[in-house]
Backbone as JSON, one array per atom type, in Angstrom:
{
  "sequence": "MWNKTRSLMLSRILAAAFSAFLVMLAFFVPFIAEWLTEVSDGLGLIGGSLYLPSMVVMYICDALGIWAIVELHILLHNITNGRIFVPQNTACLRGISWACMLAGCAFAVLGLWRFLSIMPAFAAVMFGLVMRVLKNVFEEAVEIKSENDFTI",
  "N": [[1.79, 21.83, -29.64], [3.47, 21.22, -26.55], [2.09, 19.48, -23.68], [0.59, 18.85, -20.29], [-1.56, 16.93, -20.64], [-0.44, 15.49, -23.25], [2.08, 14.82, -22.26], [1.82, 12.87, -19.67], [0.55, 10.73, -21.54], [2.8, 10.4, -23.49], [4.49, 9.16, -21.21], [2.77, 7.26, -20.23], [3.15, 5.27, -23.08], [5.26, 4.97, -22.76], [5.88, 3.54, -20.6], [4.26, 1.03, -21.14], [5.02, 0.3, -22.95], [7.7, -0.42, -22.09], [6.97, -2.62, -20.56], [5.96, -4.63, -22.5], [8.8, -4.85, -23.02], [9.64, -6.08, -20.94], [8.33, -8.71, -20.75], [9.21, -10.01, -22.79], [11.63, -10.28, -22.36], [12.07, -12.12, -20.32], [11.36, -14.65, -21.91], [14.01, -14.74, -22.82], [16.08, -14.87, -21.54], [17.82, -17.6, -21.23], [18.94, -17.39, -23.39], [20.8, -14.94, -22.92], [21.75, -15.19, -20.94], [24.1, -17.59, -21.52], [25.18, -16.12, -23.15], [26.4, -14.12, -21.67], [28.2, -15.57, -19.61], [29.68, -16.29, -21.74], [31.25, -14.29, -22.7], [31.73, -13.08, -20.3], [34.72, -12.7, -18.48], [35.63, -11.99, -15.69], [36.94, -11.17, -12.28], [35.53, -13.16, -9.27], [34.52, -13.6, -6.11], [33.31, -16.47, -5.98], [34.4, -18.89, -7.86], [33.93, -20.8, -10.67], [30.75, -21.85, -13.52], [28.96, -19.0, -14.82], [26.72, -19.52, -15.55], [24.04, -20.25, -14.64], [23.62, -18.63, -11.95], [23.4, -16.32, -13.26], [21.37, -16.61, -14.72], [18.71, -17.08, -12.51], [19.15, -14.85, -11.21], [18.65, -12.66, -13.22], [16.09, -13.81, -13.66], [14.32, -13.11, -11.5], [14.94, -10.32, -11.16], [13.27, -9.82, -13.42], [11.06, -10.36, -12.29], [10.71, -8.56, -10.49], [10.9, -6.25, -12.03], [8.24, -6.59, -13.52], [6.98, -6.16, -11.01], [6.95, -3.58, -10.55], [6.39, -2.12, -13.01], [4.15, -2.94, -12.87], [3.32, -1.39, -10.37], [4.02, 1.44, -11.39], [1.64, 1.66, -13.96], [-0.54, 1.91, -12.24], [-0.08, 3.95, -10.88], [0.66, 5.76, -13.12], [-2.16, 5.83, -13.93], [-4.2, 7.23, -11.71], [-2.82, 9.47, -11.96], [-3.51, 10.52, -13.82], [-6.33, 10.4, -13.86], [-6.86, 12.39, -11.65], [-6.39, 11.81, -9.41], [-4.0, 12.21, -7.07], [-2.37, 13.59, -5.06], [-3.15, 10.91, -3.05], [-3.18, 8.02, -0.62], [-2.63, 5.92, -2.05], [-0.67, 6.47, -4.4], [1.46, 6.8, -2.64], [1.86, 4.07, -1.87], [2.19, 2.57, -4.19], [4.78, 4.17, -4.96], [6.5, 2.88, -2.74], [6.38, 0.3, -3.52], [7.41, 0.18, -6.21], [10.12, 1.29, -4.72], [10.82, -0.71, -3.33], [11.11, -2.79, -4.73], [12.77, -1.78, -6.67], [15.57, -1.97, -4.44], [15.22, -4.83, -4.0], [16.16, -5.99, -6.43], [18.43, -4.51, -6.22], [20.26, -5.71, -4.83], [20.01, -8.45, -5.64], [21.36, -7.96, -7.76], [23.97, -7.46, -6.49], [24.09, -10.34, -5.3], [24.91, -11.62, -7.42], [27.13, -10.57, -7.95], [29.41, -11.41, -6.47], [30.02, -14.03, -7.97], [30.5, -12.38, -10.1], [32.74, -10.01, -10.07], [31.58, -7.12, -11.26], [29.56, -7.11, -11.25], [28.24, -5.69, -9.65], [28.17, -3.19, -10.38], [25.58, -2.34, -11.5], [24.08, -3.34, -9.47], [24.79, -1.01, -7.48], [23.71, 0.76, -9.04], [21.05, -0.21, -9.14], [20.31, 0.25, -6.65], [20.63, 2.97, -5.41], [18.92, 3.69, -7.53], [16.87, 3.14, -5.93], [17.01, 4.53, -3.28], [16.55, 6.96, -4.24], [13.63, 6.88, -4.64], [12.67, 6.06, -2.47], [13.38, 8.33, -0.98], [11.34, 10.23, -2.51], [8.95, 8.51, -2.04], [8.37, 9.54, 0.54], [8.32, 11.95, 0.6], [6.42, 12.47, -0.9], [4.58, 11.26, 0.57], [4.06, 13.0, 3.03], [2.81, 14.96, 1.55], [0.28, 13.73, 0.92], [-0.79, 13.99, 4.23], [-0.83, 16.69, 4.18], [-2.5, 17.41, 2.44], [-4.24, 16.16, 3.18], [-4.8, 16.75, 5.57], [-6.11, 19.86, 5.17], [-8.05, 19.13, 3.29], [-9.8, 18.74, 5.45], [-10.3, 21.17, 6.99], [-11.52, 22.79, 5.36]],
  "CA": [[2.45, 22.5, -28.51], [3.53, 20.18, -25.35], [1.39, 19.94, -22.1], [0.4, 18.03, -18.97], [-2.05, 15.48, -20.99], [0.32, 14.84, -24.0], [3.29, 14.12, -21.43], [1.35, 11.47, -19.32], [0.47, 10.05, -22.72], [3.6, 9.76, -23.21], [4.74, 8.4, -19.97], [2.29, 6.25, -19.95], [2.95, 4.34, -23.65], [6.49, 4.07, -22.49], [5.59, 1.97, -19.45], [3.85, -0.1, -21.66], [7.03, -0.82, -24.21], [8.66, -1.6, -21.51], [5.9, -3.43, -20.04], [6.22, -5.45, -23.23], [9.81, -5.56, -22.95], [9.83, -7.08, -19.49], [7.83, -9.52, -20.54], [9.48, -10.6, -23.88], [12.79, -10.53, -21.65], [11.62, -13.42, -19.97], [11.8, -15.8, -23.38], [15.41, -15.13, -23.63], [16.87, -15.15, -20.41], [18.94, -18.82, -21.25], [20.01, -16.89, -24.22], [21.23, -13.92, -22.29], [23.03, -15.98, -19.85], [24.59, -17.73, -21.85], [26.07, -15.0, -23.84], [27.16, -13.4, -20.73], [28.63, -16.54, -19.24], [31.05, -16.71, -22.97], [31.53, -12.89, -22.7], [32.33, -12.57, -18.99], [35.82, -13.18, -18.08], [36.15, -11.28, -14.64], [36.75, -12.14, -11.33], [34.58, -12.85, -8.37], [34.84, -14.45, -4.83], [33.22, -17.47, -6.18], [34.38, -19.31, -8.93], [32.49, -21.64, -11.71], [30.01, -21.1, -14.45], [28.28, -17.57, -14.88], [24.88, -19.52, -16.22], [22.74, -20.8, -13.41], [23.6, -17.48, -10.93], [22.85, -15.22, -14.53], [19.43, -16.53, -14.85], [18.63, -17.43, -11.4], [19.16, -13.16, -10.86], [17.84, -12.26, -14.55], [14.41, -13.68, -13.94], [14.38, -12.33, -10.43], [15.17, -9.26, -11.89], [12.32, -9.61, -13.97], [9.86, -10.24, -11.5], [10.91, -7.34, -9.93], [10.33, -5.18, -12.95], [6.63, -6.34, -13.43], [6.16, -5.92, -10.01], [7.69, -2.46, -10.57], [5.8, -1.52, -13.96], [2.54, -2.76, -12.87], [2.87, -0.13, -9.88], [3.93, 2.55, -12.36], [0.98, 2.1, -14.3], [-1.32, 2.18, -11.21], [0.33, 5.42, -10.8], [0.14, 6.99, -13.74], [-3.86, 5.79, -14.46], [-3.99, 7.67, -10.8], [-2.34, 10.84, -11.72], [-4.35, 10.77, -15.28], [-7.3, 10.1, -13.46], [-6.53, 13.53, -11.02], [-6.17, 11.46, -8.07], [-2.42, 12.66, -6.93], [-2.12, 12.96, -3.14], [-3.91, 9.94, -2.18], [-3.16, 7.06, -0.25], [-2.1, 4.56, -3.25], [0.45, 6.19, -5.05], [2.4, 6.59, -1.98], [2.1, 2.77, -1.69], [3.03, 2.41, -4.96], [5.88, 4.82, -4.79], [6.77, 2.41, -2.05], [6.56, -0.29, -3.87], [9.16, 0.44, -6.87], [11.42, 1.62, -4.2], [11.39, -2.24, -3.01], [11.09, -3.34, -5.79], [14.61, -1.59, -7.1], [16.18, -2.57, -4.0], [15.83, -5.97, -4.31], [16.6, -5.91, -7.75], [20.1, -4.63, -6.4], [20.59, -7.14, -3.59], [20.0, -9.74, -6.37], [23.18, -8.11, -8.28], [25.15, -7.53, -5.31], [24.78, -11.08, -4.92], [25.42, -11.91, -8.35], [28.66, -9.83, -7.8], [29.93, -12.58, -5.67], [30.79, -14.41, -9.2], [31.97, -11.52, -11.0], [32.77, -7.87, -9.65], [31.24, -6.35, -12.43], [27.8, -6.97, -11.08], [28.01, -4.57, -8.31], [27.64, -1.16, -10.28], [24.22, -2.68, -11.43], [23.78, -3.11, -7.5], [24.63, 0.1, -7.07], [22.67, 1.86, -9.6], [19.34, -0.11, -8.54], [19.63, 0.63, -4.88], [20.64, 4.56, -5.44], [17.56, 4.64, -7.85], [15.06, 2.64, -5.08], [16.57, 5.44, -2.47], [15.59, 8.15, -4.61], [12.2, 6.17, -4.88], [11.98, 5.9, -1.01], [12.78, 9.88, -0.67], [10.06, 11.12, -3.24], [7.62, 8.5, -1.29], [8.44, 9.78, 1.81], [8.21, 13.34, 0.13], [4.72, 11.82, -1.15], [3.8, 10.77, 2.18], [3.62, 14.19, 3.82], [2.15, 15.66, 0.86], [-0.57, 13.17, 1.51], [-1.52, 14.04, 4.76], [-0.38, 18.22, 4.56], [-3.49, 17.6, 1.62], [-5.56, 15.52, 4.01], [-5.37, 18.78, 6.97], [-6.41, 20.99, 4.21], [-9.33, 19.14, 3.28], [-10.67, 18.82, 7.36], [-10.05, 22.55, 7.52], [-11.86, 23.92, 4.82]],
  "C": [[2.3, 21.02, -27.74], [2.85, 20.33, -24.04], [1.13, 18.63, -21.3], [0.02, 16.48, -19.89], [-0.75, 14.77, -22.44], [1.82, 14.54, -23.11], [3.02, 12.55, -20.69], [0.94, 10.38, -20.64], [1.98, 9.2, -23.3], [4.93, 8.49, -22.14], [3.95, 7.13, -19.97], [2.96, 4.91, -21.54], [4.77, 3.78, -23.7], [6.7, 3.28, -21.67], [5.16, 1.26, -20.05], [4.64, -1.04, -22.52], [7.52, -1.4, -23.03], [8.13, -2.5, -20.27], [6.48, -5.15, -21.29], [7.61, -5.73, -23.49], [10.36, -6.74, -22.17], [9.48, -8.74, -20.12], [8.62, -10.54, -21.64], [11.14, -10.79, -23.4], [12.8, -11.8, -20.77], [11.95, -14.47, -21.04], [13.35, -15.74, -23.89], [16.45, -14.9, -22.85], [17.61, -16.0, -20.62], [19.64, -18.06, -22.3], [20.89, -16.14, -23.52], [23.02, -14.22, -21.51], [23.94, -16.32, -20.19], [25.5, -16.86, -22.91], [27.28, -14.38, -22.62], [28.53, -14.26, -19.96], [30.15, -16.78, -20.38], [31.65, -15.32, -23.16], [32.34, -12.3, -21.57], [33.89, -12.9, -18.72], [36.16, -12.35, -16.94], [36.23, -12.24, -13.34], [35.22, -11.56, -10.21], [35.12, -13.32, -6.8], [34.62, -16.14, -5.18], [33.56, -18.12, -7.67], [33.29, -20.18, -9.88], [31.55, -20.85, -12.98], [29.27, -20.29, -13.57], [26.86, -17.95, -14.88], [23.96, -19.35, -15.47], [22.28, -19.75, -12.57], [22.69, -16.69, -12.07], [21.64, -15.32, -14.35], [18.77, -16.57, -13.97], [18.5, -15.33, -11.06], [18.63, -12.73, -11.59], [16.31, -12.41, -13.96], [13.92, -13.3, -12.58], [14.55, -11.01, -10.27], [13.87, -8.69, -12.89], [11.08, -9.88, -14.05], [9.79, -9.25, -11.16], [10.44, -6.69, -10.55], [9.31, -5.29, -13.52], [6.51, -6.2, -12.75], [6.29, -4.18, -9.92], [6.71, -1.5, -11.45], [4.17, -1.78, -13.19], [1.83, -1.42, -11.51], [3.24, 0.95, -10.06], [2.54, 2.69, -12.83], [-0.39, 1.84, -13.44], [-1.22, 3.94, -10.61], [0.05, 6.23, -11.56], [-1.74, 6.65, -14.32], [-4.28, 6.78, -13.03], [-4.0, 8.61, -11.25], [-3.39, 11.39, -13.1], [-6.21, 11.11, -14.86], [-8.13, 11.92, -12.49], [-6.27, 13.25, -9.22], [-4.29, 11.32, -7.89], [-2.28, 12.26, -5.82], [-2.9, 11.96, -2.8], [-2.97, 8.98, -1.84], [-2.32, 5.82, -1.02], [-1.14, 4.7, -3.94], [1.35, 6.49, -4.25], [2.66, 4.8, -2.08], [2.47, 2.06, -2.61], [4.48, 2.98, -5.28], [7.13, 3.87, -3.95], [7.12, 1.33, -2.9], [7.33, -0.59, -5.37], [10.05, 0.55, -5.88], [12.35, 0.01, -3.94], [11.77, -2.79, -3.77], [12.59, -3.12, -6.88], [15.33, -1.66, -6.39], [16.29, -4.16, -4.01], [16.56, -6.42, -5.27], [18.68, -5.47, -7.39], [20.62, -5.28, -5.68], [21.01, -8.35, -4.45], [21.46, -9.84, -7.41], [24.3, -8.18, -7.53], [25.19, -8.99, -5.21], [25.77, -11.85, -6.6], [27.23, -11.55, -8.82], [29.62, -11.26, -6.79], [30.68, -13.65, -6.84], [31.34, -13.66, -9.76], [31.74, -9.85, -10.65], [31.91, -7.04, -10.16], [29.89, -6.0, -12.03], [27.43, -5.77, -10.4], [27.67, -3.34, -8.65], [26.24, -1.47, -10.97], [23.54, -2.52, -10.32], [23.74, -2.08, -7.4], [23.85, 0.74, -7.38], [21.22, 1.8, -9.39], [19.32, 0.11, -7.33], [19.69, 1.86, -4.86], [18.81, 5.14, -6.12], [16.73, 3.94, -6.52], [14.96, 4.0, -4.17], [15.92, 6.36, -2.8], [14.24, 8.04, -4.69], [11.65, 6.67, -3.98], [11.61, 7.78, -0.52], [11.57, 10.73, -1.25], [8.62, 9.88, -2.24], [7.49, 8.99, -0.16], [7.83, 11.46, 1.82], [6.55, 13.34, -0.01], [4.05, 11.85, -0.28], [2.94, 12.02, 2.77], [3.06, 15.3, 2.78], [0.75, 15.14, 1.2], [-1.25, 13.99, 2.66], [-1.45, 15.48, 5.02], [-3.01, 18.27, 3.44], [-4.63, 17.04, 2.52], [-5.91, 16.54, 5.0], [-5.62, 19.57, 6.47], [-7.6, 20.19, 3.83], [-10.71, 19.39, 4.54], [-11.41, 20.49, 7.48], [-11.02, 23.69, 6.48], [-13.31, 23.17, 4.85]]
}
């Protein structure tokens, strides 16, 4: 039977797997950048090789992904321990939101070399915006909980 505990466990396992993927990705960035340079035949405002810009953007996005996954681990740890509407969770959501927004900006810069990079930039910024809205909702819930704790 599926329940809250199993759902949290699955979330923690998936977050750990994604953490391992992000760490491994850092070792393969040069190979991925080389492959992307070979298969990419798009247009952009700036000509020239895509190798160095794509490597820089991938390393930046990998670092931002690690930041976001650390925030997610903290958030899941708090939820597992029953600390749900606390200011630290709001800070975690804020961090995840900023990481997504900055990754979107990095991909937008890569879009100067290849216009196709605008699509992941849009997706990252959109996800960052959704996380921002969730952060605002959580912030309100933390404030309401705080007021309720003082009332009782």
